[in-house]
GUMI-447748 format. One record per residue: residue in one letter; x, y, z of N, C-alpha, C, O in turn. Coordinates in steps of 0.2 Angstrom, whole numbers, plus 5000, padded with zeros to 4 digits. Atoms other than C-alpha are relative to their C-alpha. Layout:
AXYZXYZXYZXYZ
...
END
This chain:
M500349944996503052564794500550015003501049975004
S499649984997504152664803499750035007499150065007
Y500349974995503852714822500450045004501050025004
Q499649964996504552834834500249985007499749955010
S499950024993505452804850499650045004499550105003
I500249974995504452854865500450045006500750005009
T499649984995505352974877499749985007499249965008
E500250014993505252964896499550075001499050065003
E500549935000504453154895499349974997498849984999
Q500750025004503053064884499749965004499249985007
W500350054997502752904894499850035007499350015011
A500249984993502753004910499250045000498950045005
T500649984999501153084904499449965001498849985003
V500550055000500152934905500149955007499849905007
T500050054993500652874923499449995005499449955009
S500549994997498952924929499449994996498850024998
V500550015007497952874913499349995003498950035002
A500650024998496552794923499650055003499050055002
E500249964995496152924936499850084994499250104994
E500249955004496353064922499450004995498950044994
A500650025004495252984909499350005004498850025001
R500750014996493852964923499950085000499450104997
E500149925002494053164924499850034995499350074995
L500049985006494053194907499149975000498650015001
K500750035000492453084906499450045004498850055002
K500549974996491553174920499950074997499350104997
Y500249935003491753344911499649984993499250024992
A500550025006491053254895499350005002498950034999
V500850014998489553204905499650075001499050074999
R500249934999489353394910499850044994499450074994
L500249975007489453454892499449974998499050004995
S500650045004488253324886499450025003498950024999
A500649984997486953364899499950084999499450115000
K500149945002487153544896499850024993499350064993
L500250005006486953534878499449964999499049984994
K500750024999485453424881499550045002499050064998
E500449944997484653554892499950054994499350054992
Y500249955006484853684878499649984994499250024991
F500550025007484153584864499449975001499049974996
D500750044998482653504874499750075003499150065006
D500349944999482253694878499550014995499650004989
D500649995006480453724870500150054996499950054990
H499949935004481053894863500549974995500449974989
S499650025003482553804857499949944994500149944989
R500350065004481653644850499750034994499850014988
A500549975005480353754840500550034995500350034989
R499749955005481753874832500549954997500649964991
L499550035003483053744829499949934997500249904992
G500350065002482153584827500749945000500849904995
V499450054998483653474835499749965006499449985010
K500250054996483353314843500749975003501049944999
F499350014998484953294855499949945005499649955011
E500150064996485053114862500749985003501249974999
V499450034997486353064875499949945001499349925003
L500050075000486752884874500249975006500550015010
G499950034994486852754887500750015004500850005010
D499449994995488752784892500150075002500550085006
D500249944998488252964895500550044996500750104999
T499549965003489553034884500050004991500450034988
S500150015007489052974866499450054998498950055002
W500749975003487753084856499849984993500149954989
R500450025006486453054843499650064999499150085002
I500349935002485853214834499650004994499849984988
E500549995006484453244822499850064999499650105004
S500249925001484253414814499850014993499849964989
P500149985006483753494800500449984993500149974988
F499450025003485353444792500149924998500549904995
G500050075000485053264794500349975006500450015011
M499850034995485753144806500950005002501350004997
A499349994997487453154817500249965006499849945010
R499850054995488453064829500650045004500950095001
A499349984998489853104842500249965004499849935007
H499750054997490953004850500650035005501050065001
L499549994995492153034865500649965000500649905000
R499450055001493952974863500550045004500550105005
I499449974995495453004875500650004997500749954994
F499350005002497153054869500550025004500450055009
A499449984995498953074876500450054994500450044988
N499549965003500153204869500650025005500650005011
E499649984996501653294876499750035006500050025012
A500549954994500553404887499749955005499649975011
G500350054995499653254894499449974997499449964991
L500650025003497953194892499650044999499650105002
Y500649965002496353264883499649974997499749924994
A500650055004494753214877499850044994500050104994
K500149975006494153254860499249964997499249904995
Y500550025003492353244853500050014993500050064990
L499950005008492353194835499250004998498949965000
I500649995002490653254827499949984992500250014988
E500150035006490153154812499250014998498850015002
R500649995004488653194799500049934996500549914995
Q500150065003487853044790499850044992499450084991
N500149995007487953064771499949944997499949885000
K500150065005487652954756500649994996500950054995
C499350025005489152874745499650004994498950004993
P500250005005488952864728499549944997499149944993
A500450065000488152684729499450015006499149965008
D500649994997486752764740500249965007499749945010
Q499950034993487552684756500250065004500550105002
P499949954994487652784772500850005002501149955002
V499250004997489452844777500050065005499750115004
W500049944994489952964792500650044997501150014994
Q499649955001490853114788500250065006499850095008
S499849964996491853204800499950085000500250104995
V500249925002491253404802500350045006500450105005
W499849954995491853464818500449965007500449905007
A499750034994492753424835500050055006499950115005
I500149964994492653484853500649965004500649905005
H499550014996494253474864499850015007499550075009
I500249984993494053454883500849985003501149945001
T499550004996495553484894500049975006499549985009
L500050014992496053414911499850055005499750045011
Q500349934995495653584918499350004999499150055002
G500649985001493953564913499750054996499250084997
V500149955003493953674899499849984993500249944990
A500250015006492953644882500350054995500250104996
H499849965006493853724866499549974993499749934990
P500350015006492553714852500450014993500550074992
G499750005007493253674835500850005000501149964998
H499250005000495053724838500250065006499850105007
D499849974995496053804852499950095000500050125006
S500149925000495753994846499350025002499250085003
A500649994999493953984849499850015008500249995013
E500149994994493154044865500049945005499549905004
P500150074996493453904879499350015004499050065005
I500850004996491853854890500349965006500749915005
N499750044994492353804908499449965002498849985003
L500650034997491453664913500049975007499649925008
R500050004993491953664931499550035004499250005008
A500549964997490753794936499450024995499450024989
S500649985005489053854930500050085003500050105008
S500049935001488954044926499550034996499349984992
N500449975005487854154916500550004993500349994988
H499549995005489454174905500049924997500149914991
A500050085002489553974905499449994995499549974990
D500750015003487753964900499950034993499650004989
D500049975006487954084886500549954994500449934989
A499650055004489453994880499849944997500049914992
I500450075002488353834879499550014994499549974989
V500549985006487153924867500450004995500349974990
G499649995006488553974856500249934997500149914992
L499850065003489253804856499549964996499749934991
G500650045004487553724851499950034995499949994990
L500149975007487353844838500650004995500550004989
S499450025004489153814831499949924998499949914992
L500250065001488753624832499549994994499649964989
L500550005005487153654822500350024993500249994988
Y499949975007488053764809500649954996500649954990
A499450035001489553644808499749934995499949914990
L500350055003488253504804499750014992499549974988
G500349995007487453604789500450024996500250024990
Q499549985006489053654780500149954995500249894996
E499950045006489353574763500649965000500749934996
END
């Protein structure tokens, strides 16, 4: 296996990795709380049938929906632009031997600026630093997008 050299510009992006990882996790905790609030609302629960559970680390999720079980875990990554966080959303399926397997169905990216990008960078970003009506509307869209991703074949 061949590995590329790491340049000074690349390794310079991880010189504050502990502090920046804490910042990214702080934004992830906010996102988790906002999604839980949305899915726990009586109206949302009745219409969508989603049980959204934030696990003990405050960043991982367990999701039950009409489409089955799902989970999400936060991971921290580095690239030339610096650190970022990524939620990998996985749906539980069955393999041909009828054993449970997890299939990646969607992702949410979080930047060090506290902005969440649902799915990919061209989707409407969500500001996790401040609360506003626009941000609340964006959380509704994010929750519905997440549910749709879980239901795709």
